[in-house]
N, C-alpha and C positions, 0 to 999 in steps of 0.2 A: 721598509716599514716594520715595525716590531709589532708582535702579536702575543698574547698569553694563551698557552694551551694548559687544559686542566686535565689531571690524570687520576685514575684509581691504580695503584700499583699492587703488585702481589706482595704478600708478607714474608716471602723467602727472602735468601741472601742476593737473590739476582734483582729483586724490585721489577720486574718486567711490568709494562704497562698492560692492564687488562681492559681499561676504557680510556680514550682519549679525545677531548670535547673542546670545542671552540669557547664554550662559556660554562661557568658554574651551574646555571640552570639546567643545561642539557645533561652533564654529569649527575646533577641530582635525579633527574627523571630516570636517567638509565640505571642508576645504582639503588634507588630507592632511599637514599638518605638525604636529609634535609640540607638545603644550602647554609644555613646556621651550623649545623654540626661539621660539614666539611670545613668552613672557615674556622671553626674552634679547633679541630683536629689540627689543621695546617699552622695555627698560630701557635699552638701549644709545643708543636714540633720546631718551629723556628725559633721560639723563646726558650728551647730547651728544658721544657717542662716534661717532655716525653722523648723518648730516644727513639721510637719508631712512629711511622706513620703508614695510614692507607692511601692518604690524597696528598697530592703535590701539584704545584703549577710550576711551568717553566716559560721563560720568554724567548721566542725565537724569530728571527729575522726572515722576513719574505725574501725570496731571490726576486731580483727586478730584472726583467729583460731588456 
């Protein structure tokens, strides 16, 4: 089963995750940034309107036993 993880990443060259959450709402609460601002920043990054971002999402596959 696939699931999406939402992350706030560091702004340095390593882009290490600072927060990892199961939903954009959880990430919003932890970071104090609105969900619409997070979505907007990700969208601008994906569409090449920005070349850096603080937020990303990744799709991961759960391991099944």
